[in-house]
C-alpha positions as CSV (number, residue, x, y, z in Angstrom):
1,M,110.2,162.5,108.8
2,T,113.7,161.2,108.7
3,T,114.8,158.0,106.8
4,P,116.9,155.2,108.2
5,N,120.6,155.1,107.4
6,P,122.0,151.7,108.3
7,G,125.6,151.7,109.2
8,A,128.3,149.4,107.9
9,V,129.1,146.2,109.7
10,G,132.8,146.4,110.3
11,E,135.1,147.5,113.0
12,G,132.4,146.5,115.4
13,A,130.1,149.3,114.1
14,A,126.5,149.2,114.7
15,P,123.7,151.0,112.8
16,S,123.8,154.7,112.8
17,K,122.0,156.7,115.4
18,V,120.1,158.6,112.7
19,G,117.3,156.1,112.0
20,F,113.7,155.8,111.2
21,L,111.2,157.5,113.4
22,P,108.5,154.9,114.4
23,L,105.2,155.1,112.9
24,V,101.8,154.2,114.4
25,T,98.8,153.0,112.3
26,V,95.3,151.5,112.7
27,V,94.2,148.6,110.6
28,D,90.5,147.9,110.6
29,F,88.7,144.8,109.5
30,H,85.8,145.9,107.3
31,H,83.1,143.3,106.9
32,H,82.8,143.9,103.2
33,R,86.1,145.2,102.0
34,G,88.3,143.1,104.4
35,P,91.3,144.4,106.4
36,E,92.4,148.0,105.4
37,V,94.5,150.8,106.8
38,E,92.3,153.4,108.6
39,K,94.5,156.1,110.0
40,W,98.3,156.9,110.3
41,F,100.2,158.7,113.1
42,G,103.5,160.4,112.7
43,V,103.2,161.4,109.0
44,A,102.2,164.7,107.4
45,E,98.5,165.2,107.0
46,G,97.1,163.5,103.9
47,Q,100.4,161.2,103.4
48,D,99.8,157.5,103.3
49,P,103.1,155.5,103.5
50,A,101.2,152.4,102.5
51,V,100.4,153.9,99.2
52,E,103.6,155.7,98.8
53,W,105.9,152.6,99.4
54,D,103.6,150.0,98.0
55,W,102.6,148.2,101.4
56,T,99.5,146.7,99.9
57,L,100.0,143.6,102.2
58,L,100.3,145.6,105.4
59,P,96.6,145.1,106.5
60,F,97.0,141.4,106.0
61,M,100.2,141.2,108.0
62,A,98.7,143.2,110.8
63,L,95.6,141.1,111.0
64,S,96.7,137.5,111.0
65,D,94.7,134.4,110.1
66,G,92.9,133.2,113.2
67,A,93.4,136.5,115.2
68,H,89.6,136.5,115.7
69,A,89.9,133.3,117.9
70,S,91.5,135.3,120.8
71,T,90.9,138.5,122.6
72,E,94.3,139.8,122.0
73,D,97.1,138.6,119.7
74,F,100.4,139.9,118.3
75,S,101.9,139.8,114.9
76,Y,105.5,140.5,113.8
77,F,106.3,141.2,110.1
78,T,108.8,142.8,107.7
79,L,108.2,145.6,105.3
80,L,110.4,146.6,102.3
81,R,110.9,150.3,102.2
82,P,112.1,151.3,98.7
83,A,115.1,153.4,97.9
84,T,114.7,157.1,97.9
85,D,116.9,159.9,96.7
86,D,119.0,160.1,99.9
87,S,118.8,156.5,101.2
88,P,118.9,153.0,99.8
89,A,116.2,150.4,100.1
90,T,116.0,148.8,103.5
91,S,113.9,146.7,105.7
92,L,111.4,147.9,108.3
93,F,109.8,145.8,111.0
94,G,106.3,146.0,112.3
95,I,104.4,144.7,115.4
96,S,100.8,144.7,115.6
97,C,98.4,144.3,118.5
98,T,95.0,143.0,117.5
99,R,91.9,143.1,119.7
100,Q,88.2,142.7,119.3
101,M,85.1,143.8,121.3
102,D,81.3,143.5,121.0
103,A,79.8,146.0,118.7
104,A,76.8,146.5,121.1
105,Q,79.2,148.0,123.6
106,L,80.1,151.0,121.4
107,L,79.0,154.4,122.5
108,V,78.5,155.5,118.9
109,R,78.2,152.7,116.4
110,P,79.1,153.6,112.8
111,A,76.8,152.5,110.0
112,D,79.4,150.5,108.3
113,V,79.6,148.2,111.4
114,T,77.1,145.5,110.5
115,R,78.4,142.5,112.5
116,S,78.3,141.7,116.2
117,T,82.1,142.2,116.7
118,V,84.6,145.0,116.0
119,Q,88.2,144.0,115.2
120,K,91.1,146.4,114.9
121,A,94.9,146.3,115.1
122,V,97.3,149.1,116.4
123,V,100.6,148.7,114.5
124,V,104.0,150.2,115.2
125,I,106.6,150.3,112.4
126,A,110.2,150.7,113.4
127,D,113.7,150.1,111.8
128,T,114.9,147.4,114.1
129,P,113.3,144.7,116.1
130,Q,115.9,145.0,118.7
131,Y,113.5,146.6,121.3
132,F,110.3,144.8,120.5
133,G,110.3,143.1,123.8
134,M,109.9,146.5,125.6
135,L,107.5,147.8,122.9
136,R,105.2,144.9,123.0
137,E,104.3,145.6,126.5
138,R,103.6,149.3,125.9
139,L,101.6,148.5,122.7
140,S,99.4,146.1,124.6
141,V,98.6,148.7,127.3
142,V,97.8,151.5,124.7
143,T,95.5,149.2,122.6
144,S,93.6,148.0,125.7
145,A,93.2,151.6,126.9
146,W,92.0,152.7,123.4
147,F,89.3,149.9,123.2
148,A,88.3,150.6,126.8
149,Q,87.1,154.1,125.7
150,R,84.4,152.3,123.5
151,E,84.8,155.2,121.0
152,F,87.2,154.6,118.2
153,T,86.9,158.1,116.7
154,D,88.9,159.4,119.8
155,T,92.6,158.6,118.8
156,E,94.3,161.1,121.0
157,I,95.9,158.2,123.0
158,L,97.3,156.7,119.8
159,R,98.8,160.1,118.7
160,R,100.5,160.7,122.1
161,F,101.9,157.2,121.9
162,Q,103.6,157.8,118.6
163,E,104.9,161.1,119.8
164,S,106.6,159.4,122.8
165,L,108.2,156.8,120.7
166,A,109.6,159.4,118.2
167,E,111.0,161.5,121.2
168,E,112.7,158.4,122.6
169,K,114.1,157.8,119.1
170,E,115.5,161.3,118.8
171,R,117.1,161.0,122.3
172,D,118.8,157.7,121.2
173,Q,117.1,155.8,123.9
174,L,115.8,153.2,121.3
175,S,119.1,152.9,119.4
176,E,121.7,152.6,122.1
177,E,124.7,150.6,121.1
178,V,124.1,148.0,123.7
179,D,123.2,144.3,123.3
180,R,119.4,144.3,123.7
181,D,118.9,140.8,122.4
182,Q,117.9,139.5,125.7
183,Y,115.2,142.0,125.9
184,L,113.3,140.9,122.8
185,G,110.7,139.2,124.9
186,M,111.6,135.6,123.9
187,S,112.7,132.7,126.0
188,L,115.6,130.7,124.8
189,R,115.1,128.4,127.8
190,E,111.6,127.4,126.4
191,L,113.2,126.9,122.9
192,V,115.9,124.5,124.2
193,R,113.5,122.7,126.5
194,E,111.0,122.2,123.8
195,F,113.3,121.2,120.9
196,R,116.3,119.8,123.0
197,W,119.0,118.6,120.6
198,Q,117.0,119.7,117.6
199,T,117.7,123.3,118.7
200,L,121.2,122.9,117.3
201,V,119.9,121.3,114.2
202,L,117.7,124.3,113.6
203,L,120.6,126.7,114.2
204,K,122.9,124.8,111.7
205,C,120.0,124.6,109.3
206,C,119.7,128.4,109.3
207,L,123.4,128.7,108.3
208,L,122.8,126.4,105.4
209,Q,120.1,128.9,104.2
210,P,117.4,126.5,103.0
211,K,113.6,127.3,102.7
212,M,112.4,127.1,106.3
213,L,108.7,127.2,107.1
214,F,107.4,127.5,110.6
215,F,103.7,126.8,111.2
216,G,101.6,127.4,114.4
217,S,98.1,128.4,115.2
218,R,99.3,131.1,117.6
219,C,100.9,133.9,115.7
220,E,102.7,135.4,118.6
221,R,104.5,132.2,119.5
222,L,105.1,131.6,115.9
223,C,107.0,134.8,115.4
224,M,108.9,134.6,118.8
225,M,110.3,131.2,117.9
226,Q,111.9,132.6,114.7
227,F,113.3,135.6,116.5
228,S,114.7,133.4,119.2
229,L,116.4,131.2,116.6
230,I,118.0,133.9,114.7
231,S,119.1,135.7,117.9
232,L,121.3,132.6,118.7
233,V,123.7,134.1,115.9
234,P,125.5,136.9,117.8
235,G,124.7,140.4,116.4
236,L,122.1,139.3,113.7
237,L,119.2,141.1,115.2
238,R,121.0,144.4,114.9
239,N,121.8,143.7,111.2
240,L,118.7,142.7,109.5
241,Q,118.4,145.6,107.0
242,D,118.4,143.1,104.0
243,C,115.9,140.7,105.3
244,A,112.6,142.2,104.0
245,G,113.2,141.3,100.2
246,P,115.2,138.9,98.0
247,E,116.6,141.8,96.1
248,L,118.2,143.6,99.0
249,N,122.0,143.4,99.2
250,D,123.0,146.6,100.9
251,C,125.1,144.8,103.6
252,E,127.6,143.3,101.1
253,K,128.0,146.7,99.5
254,K,129.2,148.3,102.7
255,L,130.9,145.2,104.2
256,S,134.7,145.5,104.6
257,P,137.3,143.3,106.3
258,P,138.2,144.4,109.8
259,T,141.7,146.0,110.4
260,S,141.7,146.0,114.2
261,L,140.9,144.0,117.2
262,R,140.3,144.9,120.8
263,T,140.2,141.7,122.6
264,S,138.6,143.4,125.7
265,D,135.7,144.3,123.6
266,R,133.2,141.7,122.9
267,N,131.6,143.5,119.9
268,S,135.2,144.0,118.4
269,L,135.9,140.4,118.8
270,L,132.8,139.3,117.2
271,S,133.2,141.8,114.3
272,Y,136.8,140.6,113.7
273,M,135.6,137.0,113.6
274,G,133.1,137.9,110.8
275,L,130.0,137.7,113.0
276,P,127.0,138.0,112.4
277,L,126.8,135.6,109.6
278,Q,124.6,137.3,107.0
279,I,122.1,134.7,106.3
280,F,119.8,137.2,104.9
281,G,121.2,138.9,101.8
282,K,120.8,138.5,98.2
283,G,118.0,136.0,97.3
284,S,117.0,135.6,101.0
285,L,113.9,136.7,102.9
286,F,112.7,136.9,106.5
287,G,109.1,137.0,107.3
288,P,108.0,136.1,111.0
289,Y,104.4,136.3,109.8
290,T,103.8,135.7,106.1
291,P,100.2,135.9,104.8
292,L,99.0,133.7,101.8
293,Q,99.0,137.0,99.7
294,Q,102.9,136.8,99.9
295,L,103.3,133.3,98.5
296,D,104.0,134.6,95.1
297,I,107.3,136.1,96.5
298,L,108.3,132.8,98.1
299,A,107.7,130.9,94.8
300,D,109.6,133.5,92.8
301,F,112.8,132.3,91.0
302,G,114.9,135.0,92.7
303,T,114.0,133.8,96.3
304,K,116.5,131.2,97.1
305,S,116.1,130.8,100.6
306,Y,113.9,132.2,103.6
307,I,112.7,131.9,107.0
308,V,109.0,132.4,107.2
309,G,106.0,131.6,109.4
310,S,102.4,131.0,108.7
311,T,99.2,130.3,110.6
312,N,97.3,129.0,107.6
313,S,97.1,125.3,107.4
314,L,96.9,125.4,103.5
315,L,100.7,125.6,103.5
316,L,100.9,122.2,105.2
317,Q,99.3,120.7,102.1
318,Q,102.0,122.2,100.0
319,K,105.0,121.8,102.2
320,D,107.1,120.1,99.5
321,R,106.6,123.0,97.4
322,Y,107.3,125.8,99.8
323,S,109.8,124.4,102.1
324,D,112.9,122.2,102.6
325,I,112.2,121.9,106.3
326,L,108.9,122.3,108.1
327,I,108.8,123.1,111.7
328,N,105.3,122.4,113.2
329,L,104.9,124.3,116.6
330,D,101.6,122.9,117.3
331,E,103.0,119.4,117.3
332,D,106.6,120.2,118.0
333,T,107.9,118.2,115.0
334,I,110.5,118.8,112.5
335,N,110.1,117.4,108.9
336,I,113.1,117.7,106.6
337,T,111.8,117.2,103.1
338,S,115.2,117.5,101.3
339,T,117.4,114.4,101.3
340,S,120.6,116.2,101.1
341,L,119.7,118.5,103.8
342,R,118.7,115.7,106.2
343,S,122.1,114.1,105.7
344,A,124.0,117.3,106.4
345,L,122.1,118.1,109.5
346,A,123.0,114.8,111.2
347,L,124.7,115.7,114.3
348,S,128.2,114.4,115.2
349,H,129.0,112.8,118.5
350,S,130.6,116.0,119.6
351,D,127.6,118.0,118.6
352,R,125.2,115.8,120.3
353,R,127.4,115.8,123.6
354,W,127.5,119.6,123.5
355,I,123.8,120.1,123.0
356,D,122.9,117.5,125.6
357,F,125.0,119.4,128.1
358,V,123.1,122.6,127.4
359,T,119.8,120.9,127.6
360,Q,120.5,119.1,130.8
361,E,121.5,122.4,132.4
362,V,118.2,123.9,131.3
363,N,116.2,120.9,132.6
364,D,118.0,120.9,135.9
365,T,117.2,124.5,136.6
366,W,113.7,124.6,135.1
367,D,110.9,126.4,136.9
368,E,107.3,125.8,135.9
369,T,106.2,128.9,137.6
370,N,108.7,131.2,135.8
371,P,110.1,129.5,132.6
372,G,112.2,132.4,131.7
373,R,114.4,132.1,134.8
374,P,116.3,129.2,136.4
375,K,114.9,128.2,139.7
376,T,118.4,128.7,141.3
377,M,118.3,132.3,140.1
378,G,121.9,131.8,139.1
379,Y,123.8,131.9,135.8
380,R,123.9,128.3,134.8
381,G,120.8,127.5,132.7
382,S,120.0,131.3,132.2
383,E,119.2,133.1,129.0
384,E,122.7,134.6,129.0
385,F,124.3,131.3,129.8
386,I,122.6,129.8,126.7
387,R,123.5,132.7,124.4
388,L,127.2,132.5,125.5
389,Q,127.3,128.8,124.9
390,F,126.0,129.2,121.4
391,E,128.4,132.0,120.8
392,E,131.3,129.9,121.8
393,Y,130.2,127.0,119.6
394,L,130.0,129.4,116.6
395,L,133.3,130.8,117.2
396,S,134.9,127.3,117.5
397,L,133.1,126.4,114.3
398,I,134.4,129.3,112.2
399,S,137.8,129.1,113.6
400,S,137.8,125.2,112.7
401,V,136.7,125.8,109.3
402,K,139.4,128.4,108.8
403,Y,142.0,126.0,110.2
404,H,140.5,123.3,107.7
405,N,141.1,125.6,104.8
406,Y,144.6,126.3,106.0
407,L,145.3,122.6,106.2
408,L,144.1,122.2,102.6
409,Q,146.4,125.0,101.4
410,N,149.4,123.5,103.2
411,A,148.7,119.8,102.8
412,H,152.4,119.0,102.0
413,N,153.9,121.3,104.6
414,L,153.9,119.3,107.9
415,K,155.4,122.3,109.8
416,A,152.4,124.5,109.1
417,T,150.1,122.5,111.4
418,L,149.6,123.5,114.9
419,P,151.3,121.2,117.3
420,H,148.5,121.3,120.0
421,I,145.7,120.5,117.4
422,D,145.3,116.8,116.6
423,G,144.1,116.4,112.9
424,D,141.3,118.4,111.4
425,P,139.0,119.8,114.1
426,S,136.2,120.5,111.6
427,H,135.3,116.8,111.5
428,D,133.7,117.2,114.9
429,F,131.2,119.5,113.4
430,G,130.2,117.1,110.7
431,D,132.1,116.8,107.3
432,E,128.9,116.8,105.3
433,W,127.6,119.9,107.0
434,V,130.9,121.8,106.5
435,E,130.9,120.8,102.9
436,Y,127.3,122.0,102.4
437,W,127.9,125.3,104.3
438,M,131.0,126.2,102.1
439,K,128.4,126.4,99.3
440,T,126.2,129.0,100.7
441,E,126.2,132.7,100.3
442,N,126.8,133.6,103.9
443,Y,130.0,131.5,103.9
444,R,131.1,133.3,100.8
445,L,130.6,136.8,102.5
446,W,132.2,135.6,105.7
447,N,135.2,133.9,104.1
448,S,135.9,136.8,101.7
449,H,135.7,139.5,104.5
450,T,137.7,137.8,107.4
451,D,141.3,136.9,108.0
452,S,142.6,133.6,106.9
453,H,144.2,133.0,110.4
454,L,141.3,133.4,112.6
455,F,142.3,130.1,114.4
456,D,145.1,132.1,116.0
457,I,142.4,134.3,117.9
458,V,140.0,131.4,118.8
459,E,141.2,127.9,119.4
460,P,140.1,125.7,116.4
461,K,138.5,123.0,118.5
462,H,135.1,121.8,119.2
463,P,133.8,122.7,122.8
464,C,133.1,119.0,123.3
465,A,135.8,117.5,121.0
466,G,136.6,113.8,121.2
467,G,135.2,110.5,120.1
468,L,132.4,108.5,121.5
469,T,132.8,107.7,125.2
470,V,130.8,105.6,127.7
471,D,129.4,108.8,129.2
472,D,128.1,109.7,125.8
473,V,126.4,106.4,125.5
474,Q,124.9,106.6,128.9
475,R,123.7,110.2,128.3
476,R,122.3,109.3,125.0
477,I,120.3,106.2,126.4
478,Q,119.1,108.4,129.4
479,Q,118.0,111.0,126.8
480,Q,116.2,108.5,124.7
481,V,114.5,107.0,127.7
482,Q,113.3,110.5,128.5
483,D,112.2,111.1,124.9
484,L,110.0,108.1,125.3
485,H,108.1,109.8,128.2
486,L,107.5,106.6,130.0
487,D,106.5,108.1,133.2
488,E,103.9,110.3,131.4
489,R,102.7,107.4,129.4
490,V,102.4,105.2,132.4
491,A,100.6,108.1,134.1
492,V,98.2,108.5,131.2
493,G,97.8,104.8,130.9
494,K,96.9,104.7,134.7
495,E,94.5,107.6,134.1
496,V,92.9,106.0,131.1
497,L,92.6,102.6,133.0
498,G,91.2,104.2,136.1
499,R,88.7,106.1,133.8
500,N,87.8,102.9,132.1
501,L,87.4,101.0,135.3
502,A,85.2,103.7,136.7
503,A,83.1,103.8,133.6
504,G,82.9,99.9,133.8
505,R,81.8,100.0,137.5
506,D,79.2,102.6,136.6
507,K,77.9,100.5,133.7
508,A,77.9,97.4,135.9
509,S,76.1,99.2,138.8
510,A,73.6,100.6,136.4
511,M,73.0,97.1,134.9
512,F,72.6,95.5,138.3
513,N,70.4,98.3,139.5
514,K,68.2,97.9,136.4
515,L,68.1,94.1,136.9
516,Y,67.1,94.6,140.6
517,A,64.5,97.1,139.6
518,D,63.1,94.7,137.0
519,M,63.0,91.9,139.6
520,E,61.3,94.0,142.1
521,T,58.8,95.1,139.4
522,M,58.2,91.5,138.6
523,R,57.8,90.5,142.2
524,E,55.4,93.4,142.7
525,A,53.4,92.2,139.7
526,Q,53.3,88.6,140.9
527,R,52.2,89.9,144.4
528,K,49.5,91.9,142.9
529,R,48.4,89.0,140.8
530,A,48.4,86.6,143.8
531,E,46.2,89.3,145.7
532,E,43.9,89.5,142.9
533,N,43.6,85.7,142.7
534,R,42.9,85.5,146.4
535,A,40.3,88.1,146.1
536,A,38.7,86.3,143.2
537,Q,38.8,83.0,145.1
538,A,37.2,84.5,148.1
539,S,34.5,86.1,145.9
540,S,33.8,82.8,144.1
541,E,33.6,81.1,147.4
542,K,30.9,83.6,148.6
543,N,29.1,83.2,145.3
544,G,29.5,79.3,145.5
545,S,27.5,79.2,148.7
546,V,24.7,80.9,147.0
547,N,24.8,78.6,144.0
548,N,24.8,75.3,146.0
549,N,21.0,75.2,146.1
550,G,20.8,75.4,142.4
551,D,23.3,72.7,141.9
552,A,21.5,70.4,144.2
553,G,18.3,70.9,142.3
554,K,20.1,70.1,139.0
555,A,21.5,66.9,140.6
556,Q,17.9,65.8,141.5
557,Q,16.7,66.5,138.1
558,A,19.6,64.2,136.7
559,V,18.7,61.5,139.2
560,S,14.9,61.7,138.1
561,S,15.9,61.5,134.4
562,V,18.1,58.5,135.1
563,G,15.2,56.8,137.0
564,A,12.8,57.4,134.1
565,K,15.3,55.8,131.6
566,A,15.8,52.8,133.9
567,G,11.9,52.4,134.0
568,A,11.7,52.4,130.4
569,Y,14.5,50.0,130.1
570,I,12.8,47.6,132.6
571,G,9.6,47.6,130.6
572,S,11.4,46.8,127.3
573,W,13.4,44.0,128.9
574,T,10.2,42.5,130.6
575,S,8.4,42.4,127.3
576,W,11.3,40.7,125.7
577,A,11.5,38.1,128.5
578,D,7.8,37.3,128.1
579,Q,8.2,36.6,124.4
580,K,11.1,34.3,125.0
581,R,9.1,32.4,127.5
582,K,6.1,32.0,125.4
583,Q,8.5,30.5,122.8
584,G,9.8,28.1,125.2
585,W,13.2,29.6,125.6
586,G,15.1,27.9,128.4
587,R,12.7,25.0,129.0
588,S,13.7,21.4,129.3
589,S,11.4,20.2,126.4
590,S,13.4,22.3,124.0
591,G,16.0,20.4,122.0
592,N,19.5,21.1,122.0
593,S,19.5,22.1,118.4
594,N,16.7,24.7,119.1
595,S,18.5,26.0,122.0
596,D,21.6,26.3,120.0
597,N,19.8,28.0,117.2
598,R,18.1,30.4,119.5
599,V,21.5,31.4,121.2
600,S,23.1,31.7,117.8
601,S,20.3,33.8,116.4
602,G,19.5,35.9,119.4
603,W,23.0,36.5,120.6
604,G,25.2,36.1,117.6
605,F,27.3,33.2,119.2
606,G,29.5,31.1,116.9
607,A,28.1,27.7,115.7
608,G,29.5,24.3,116.7
609,R,28.5,21.5,118.9
610,K,31.7,21.3,120.7
611,A,31.5,24.9,121.7
612,R,27.9,24.5,122.9
613,S,28.7,21.5,124.9
614,T,31.5,23.3,126.5
615,N,29.4,26.2,127.4
616,S,26.8,23.9,128.8
617,H,29.1,22.0,130.8
618,T,30.6,25.3,132.2
619,L,27.2,26.6,133.2
620,S,25.9,23.3,134.8
621,D,28.2,23.5,137.8
622,S,26.8,26.8,138.8
623,G,23.3,25.5,139.3
624,S,21.9,27.2,136.3
625,E,20.7,23.8,134.6
626,K,18.2,22.5,137.1
627,N,15.6,19.8,136.2
628,G,17.8,18.9,133.3
629,T,17.0,22.0,131.3
630,P,20.0,23.2,129.3
631,L,20.6,27.1,129.5
632,G,21.7,28.5,126.2
633,S,22.4,32.0,127.5
634,P,25.7,33.4,126.8
635,T,28.8,33.3,129.0
636,V,29.7,36.3,131.0
637,S,33.3,36.6,129.6
638,S,32.2,36.0,126.0
639,L,29.8,38.9,126.3
640,G,32.6,41.3,127.0
641,F,31.8,41.6,130.6
642,P,34.6,41.7,133.3
643,S,36.0,38.5,134.8
644,T,34.4,37.0,137.9
645,D,37.2,38.5,140.0
646,K,35.6,41.7,139.5
647,L,32.0,40.6,139.2
648,Q,30.6,40.4,142.8
649,M,27.3,38.9,142.7
650,T,26.6,40.0,146.2
651,D,26.7,43.5,144.9
652,A,23.9,43.1,142.7
653,R,20.8,44.6,144.2
654,P,17.5,43.3,142.9
655,R,15.4,46.3,141.9
656,A,12.2,46.5,139.9
657,S,12.1,42.8,138.9
658,Q,11.9,41.4,142.5
659,G,8.1,41.6,142.2
660,N,8.1,39.2,139.3
661,E,10.4,36.6,140.8
662,N,7.6,34.3,141.9
663,R,5.9,34.5,138.7
664,R,8.9,33.2,136.6
665,P,10.4,30.3,138.4
666,S,11.5,28.5,135.2
667,T,13.2,31.5,133.8
668,Q,15.5,32.4,136.7
669,T,18.5,32.5,134.5
670,Q,17.4,34.9,131.8
671,D,15.5,37.1,134.5
672,S,18.7,37.2,136.6
673,F,20.7,38.2,133.6
674,G,18.4,40.9,132.6
675,E,18.0,42.2,136.0
676,S,21.7,42.5,136.5
677,M,22.0,44.3,133.2
678,L,19.3,46.6,134.6
679,D,21.1,47.2,137.7
680,N,24.3,48.1,135.8
681,A,22.4,50.6,133.7
682,A,20.8,52.2,136.7
683,S,24.1,52.5,138.6
684,G,25.8,54.4,135.8
685,D,29.0,52.5,135.7
686,D,31.7,54.5,133.8
687,S,34.0,51.6,133.1
688,G,32.5,50.7,130.0
689,S,31.7,47.0,131.0
690,S,28.4,45.6,132.5
691,H,28.1,43.6,135.7
692,V,25.6,40.8,135.6
693,G,23.4,40.4,138.6
694,S,20.5,38.0,139.7
695,P,17.3,38.6,141.7
696,R,17.6,35.1,143.4
697,K,17.2,34.3,147.0
698,S,20.2,35.1,149.0
699,T,21.3,31.6,149.4
700,A,20.9,30.6,145.8
701,L,22.8,34.0,144.9
702,K,25.7,33.2,147.1
703,R,25.9,29.5,145.9
704,D,25.9,30.5,142.4
705,S,28.4,33.3,142.9
706,M,30.8,31.0,144.5
707,S,30.3,28.3,141.8
708,L,30.8,30.7,139.0
709,S,33.9,32.2,140.5
710,A,35.4,28.7,140.9
711,K,34.7,27.8,137.4
712,I,36.1,30.9,135.9
713,D,39.3,30.6,138.0
714,S,39.7,26.9,137.1
715,P,42.2,25.8,134.4
716,T,39.3,25.8,131.9
717,A,38.5,29.4,132.7
718,P,40.6,31.2,130.0
719,A,38.2,30.2,127.4
720,L,35.5,32.0,129.2
721,R,37.7,35.0,130.2
722,E,39.2,35.5,126.7
723,G,36.2,34.5,124.7
724,G,38.6,32.7,122.2
725,N,37.4,29.2,122.7
726,G,33.8,29.7,124.2
727,N,30.5,29.4,122.7
728,V,30.0,33.1,122.5
729,A,31.9,35.1,120.0
730,A,34.3,37.6,121.4
731,G,33.3,41.3,121.6
732,T,29.5,40.6,120.6
733,K,26.6,41.9,122.7
734,P,22.9,41.7,122.2
735,P,21.6,44.5,120.1
736,D,19.0,45.4,122.6
737,V,21.6,45.7,125.4
738,M,23.8,48.0,123.2
739,E,20.9,50.0,122.2
740,V,19.7,50.4,125.7
741,G,23.3,50.9,127.0
742,T,23.8,53.6,124.5
743,T,20.5,55.3,125.5
744,V,21.6,55.2,129.2
């Protein structure tokens, strides 16, 4: 096994053809011991480079955090190979392809496979990432074929894969001195379209050598973004031998100022201008994927700057400790935590004008179906166009800085200035940034190993030099409007509004349907109840015809009971009338005083001669006082009976007392009164008042009726109707009448 021998950077030289032969290894995820190296290909039997070169973190770099979430994932990382007897310490680069499959599909299932899935990674270790774009496709095919065997003990396909890589390396097919930056498998078009003007901010940030932390949930995209960024520095991908550890500084030891220049050779021009700028040297580190186990290196005092990436969100919680600038690829945001760095990275008007031009070219030629190529299939907006634009920008930058230094050295010599250059061109790149950059290690290496008159080779002028113009303002406003994504927000708003309206319609429809269903249910219930009521009514009518006979019998029984009660009442009233007659009640021989006493004692009338005379006078006109006999019976109204307008004497029907009419000629008044009471009791009047009747002859009855009605309706009648001034006390009734009335 040969060891790498990086060549010197100078005179346009590239690394030596004698390099490190690629190695292939398998990393397995053990369910109890975690990730571990399982087998090596390309080394002697029994040799383990992981143990020999202290690659204890290799399994964790190969199997990234979150790799189990996808069927296939790629990880890119760097390894430090310690110095040996014949070669210095250098950096190696690894690319791993991680896959997983169901353990039930294995033809032979080992005893240590205790879970439902098997996860393994096939890793290729090389001395340069320059051809990782081509290597990635081959590694994916080999890993997929090995998993398709469903037998991991058969590793013949992996052995042949390593042999083919070693053979190509020996034939110098993997180390040709050609610019393979564009074949790395990354898309600068996607980088510019995604970050727009911030792409230039990230590039200038790299040159300032801060602590840059990239975060993303997809490991391959995370690594590719970092490679894309550093590839914008011409020739840097071919000179990363010092990026694996902060203690490496081999490049500076072999670096020497160029002594010749071939303007027709691009590599010679770049080398003479001091490119690439060595942003990874003493105290610097580059780790496209850095596991958590490597955080102690990041926090080490000797680590001054780095560009690393992580898929673990724990670093986001400690971003202030591990980063000066955080690039979140999941959210496409850039967070600069260092105040001085934020001020230095503010773009000038010329910078913004230039990056807006590049971004506009990419957007105008963007093709959604093939983001890596412009839709016009031309040069403008292509990957090569973007690289050459950034190359021109960097050349103008270093030339302007050299001219800036020249102006400082010849500040009092007006003839030393270039006539076609107005003022100091470094102002167009930002005075704060230039001042910050002049304090970095890569500036020190560049300035000490380059000619002081580089501005004679490349014009010291910004590609878009000049102050702020109207076009810049319009472009800036247009870009800011595009940044607002108004069209997208309006579209999203319309979508949300439409979705809400649809949901509202659905809810309203459901509500009305439910209400209609409830109404229909209520109507159905009412209809059923109505039918049940009609059926019950019909049934009751049928049953009522059967019960009519029983009701008639009950009515006859009630009539018989009333008749019996009426007969008992007639007998009691007859005996009372006979007793009164024997005592001489109502005769002419009786004195007024006795009559008054009888009336007062028998009926409870009020005493007083004036009342008795008034009562006697009232009844004399009605024919009740014949043969000079005063009638001391109570008046009609004073007994509480209704007035004569309701008292119709013609309605009185002589009943049981008609047979006794001839036997009591002298007691017609009391007989007529008692029989009228009897008629009312027999008729069952519900009004609560009694109508007085008389069994007189029809002629006498009509005469008395008319006379009594006239007297009661006369001006003196209120005394009779109201009972306030009559002989009979108001509201009093004979006890016998009350008792009989109650019985009835």
